[in-house]
C-alpha positions, 0 to 999 in steps of 0.5 A: 500499500503506497499512500502516504498520509502526507506529501510532507512526509516525504518532502520533508523527511530528509530535511527532518533527520538533519533538524533534531527539534520536534515536529508535528505533521497534520494527518487530516488527509488520505483516510478511507471511511467505512462501516465495520458492517461492510465487512470490506474496505473495497468500497470505502470513501475518501474522506479528510478530517474532521469527519462524521457519518451523521451530519444532518442534526436533525436526522431526518435521514438515517441516525446512525449509532454503530462503528467505523473504521477509518484507514490510512497510510504513511510511509515512514523514512528510515532516518526516524529510526531513532526518533518517537513517534506519537499519533494525537486525535484531538476529537474522537467520539466516542471510542476509539480502538487505534491500531498500527501495521495491525498492532493495538497501541491504545484504546480511548473511551471519551468523546469531548477531549484529545488523546496521545499515543506512542507508536514508535514500537510498532513502526516499520522505518524505510517502509510503508505503515498502515493506521486503522482507527476504529471508531464506536458512537453507540451508548454505554454504561462504562462511558461518559455521558450516559445521558444526554440530550445532545447527539453524539455524532460519532466519527473522527470529528476533529484533526489529528496529527504526527508528532515527532520527537527526539528520544528525550522529549516533553512528553506528549502523553500526560492525558492528553496535554502539551506536557507544560501546565501552568499553576499560579499559587498567588495572584496580585497587581504586585506579584505573581507566584506559581509553578511550572508542571513539566512531564519529560520523557526519555528512552535513552537518558537519565537526565537533560538540560532544561530552559523555561522562560516566560515572555510578558504580552509585550514581548519582554522575558520577564522569567528565565530558569536553566537547570540540569534535571532528572527525568524521573517518573513523576513530574517536574515542579518549577517555581516562577514569580514575575513582578509587576504582572499584567493581570488578565481580565475580560477588559484586558485579556494580558496574555503571557508565552511559557517556554520549555526547552530540552538541550545542552548545545541546541534545542532537541524539543520544544513547547510553547504555551499561552497562559495569564494570571488572574486571581478567582474568587466567590462568596455569598456577600460579594459573589464572584471576583476577578482580581478582586473585582466583582464580576457579574456574569451574563452567561450563554450555554453552547452546544457542540454543532450547527445545522450546515455540519452537524458536529464537525464545528471549525474555526470559522463556525466558532468565529461565527458564533462568538460574534453572536455571544459578543452581539447579545452582551454576554460576558461568559459561554458554558461548554455544555456536557463536554469541552469544545475545541482548543480553538475556541478557548483560544479566542476566548482568552484573547477576547476576555470571555469568561468559560465553564467547562463541564465534565460529561456526568450529565443527566437529560430530562428524560425519565427513562435515563440513567445518569449514574453507574455505580460500577468501577468502569463508569467512575474510573471513565468519569474520573478519567475524563475530568482529569483530561479536561483539567490537563489540557485546558488549565493553561486557558485564563478564560477558563474560570471554573470546572463544572463537575455534574449536571442535573443529577437525580438523588434516586438509587445509588448514592452518587454523593460519595463519587462526587466528592471523589471528583471534587477532591481530583479537581482540586488536586489538579488545579487550586486555582479554580473553583468547581461548579455543578448545574442542579435541579434537585434538593439534598446532598447533591447541592453541597459538593461543589464550590459553586452551584448553579440552580437549573429552574424552569417553574412556570413552565410546566407547572405553576406561574413564571411569577413564581420564581420569585417565590423560589428566589425568596425562599432561597435567600432565606435558607441558602443564602450561604451558598454561592449561587448562580441560575440557569433557565431557558425554555424552547420556542419554534419559530414555525409554530404559530401562537393564535390567541383564540386558541386555548390549550396547546397541541401536542409538541406545540411550542410557539416562539411567544411561549418562549418569549414570555418565559424569558420576560418574566423570568428576566424581570425577576432575576437579572441583577439580583445580587443573590446570584453570582452569574445568570446563565440563559440556556441556550444560545443556539438550538441544537440537534436532538434526534430524541426530540420530536422535532430532532432538535432542542429548541430552547436556543436564542438563535435557530440552529442554522444561525439564521434567525434570531428569536425574539428573547435574544433581543430581549438579553441584547437590550439588557447586556450589550452596553455598547450597541443600543437595541430597539426590537418589535416583539412578536414581528413573525406573527403578522396574521392576528385574530381578535380586535384587541391588541397591545404591543411590546418593545424592547429597548436599551435607548431609552423609552420609545415612541410607538406609532400603530397606523396614525396613532402614536401609542403611550408605552409604560416600562414593564421590567428593564428594557421592556415597554408595553401598551395598554390593548387597543382596537384595530382592524385590517392591515396596519403599520407599527413602527418604533423609534428610540433616537437614531433606531428603527423598527418597524412591522405591517401586521393583519388583523381581523378574520386570521386561517387557523388550523383545525385543532386535531390531536397531535400524533403520539410519538414512540421512541423508535420503530415497532417491532411486529409479529 
């Protein structure tokens, strides 16, 4: 088999043999994909990474939970015989078995983190080599998450690379990280003290010469250390100090560069990472503080797909989504269920966004799901994924908390001892960040992590949205000593029309207007409440969910295809975006209305707007911050509605009167899947 993983390997073989430093080659091209059920690769498809066998988030074709095989070939030059070779995959969903020349080099379980295997001993130098990755995305009780609402698309859905080093190197093998981890221990405006954790590996030497340098944002070298060190089975911890540091903050995202290099007369290996220094503290009295400054979080939950590419998010997708984060005025994002790609966190580092990263111990809202299995295999996998998440992301200053679990039930096997072990592990690996959990239950589960985020939905399926104020008052009275935030959201679909003459909603009937009113009441009762260190909106975007009636979860403020912003988006934009003013007439998509009495709602961050309906100017009153409403007015026929506030304009033409309403019929009963008949 004479296929090369990339022409670059052949072209640079001679150059690399003389250069005694680490080289990294992308191995995204040249793959052949076929399903395990096909039994042969004769008809394999030629694919480029990232790749998935599920690309339609709405699963309007087939949704596959199966095993797929990825094959590639690579010629490894004989000149590399003295070197070490590693393969790194940045994301495979969800189980990967990696073979080189028919030899198993490792298995990785977990779809949200990177992993690395050394393949040196299985390589034939000066010859062709075969690489096979068997990937499975089926549900398993020893692999987290065992319960989730979002799609697990399968495949090698992030990039891959080949790492070539000398015999002695900074190890790529430590939990899929770069092998260089920064631990700030004491951070003030006068000085930063900390340690640099370095993992070394060697096949031939017991010691090496190591250089460490820290470079400030302006290019100045502010720390340097050179030492001879032993290579042991434990990491090397190097203390460091930086005087008069430029602290990282949302307003000033200052980034430092840390370089670790090996070599006596010449450099034989080098790893460069970026980081930032900031302190994080939280208390019931002061909320969340960054560098001693109270920083209320206005956060949005982000999942892992879009309508165009399913779960194959690339740099352009993340850039597009971040523009929406900034447009709504959010200062924080939550990576739901599992981490996003490193590219997203690099941009958050640069843009000053604050990040909460979840581990995949998660329970969806489906009653039949089990999120926790009290088995050693399940608990070991959860611990492994948490350790990988922390090791791979610890250098990002934008990440300010580690999420340990979400929405667990306190039923059956007691999960709290396991949660305490996870919490202890997170603090041992990283003492600089708090742990956090999202909870919709009472009980001991709420007292494990440093921070708690209450997922609240009162008023959606039961009660009134005003009841959230009662819940808030009870929380203030009974649990005010907890460091609390709140998360809420509700589904709404643009194509579901709301008719005022229709009483109860039909099955799976989720009009946008119902979502809008839910958010209006929650925003009125919870925004800027000093009881909470943050408010999280679930979610910024709709996301694919084959377990849902419409193939998606519709809680997003923006549609899955990113084309339409729902009314609730403009509500938060008006409240949070203090740079670009907002003026928005609510419910503009409902242009056909029955009933001769109509009232109008407007969101404005530019002060009291002026609203004209036809030839009349209607009085607006402030219902809540940035929310304005009129009294009911009798209208007939086609009417133009205009709103103005300073230089801002918004308008819509509606028709009132005889509206074509759908016949009320019971919704079809949805089953879990195809039914077997005898």
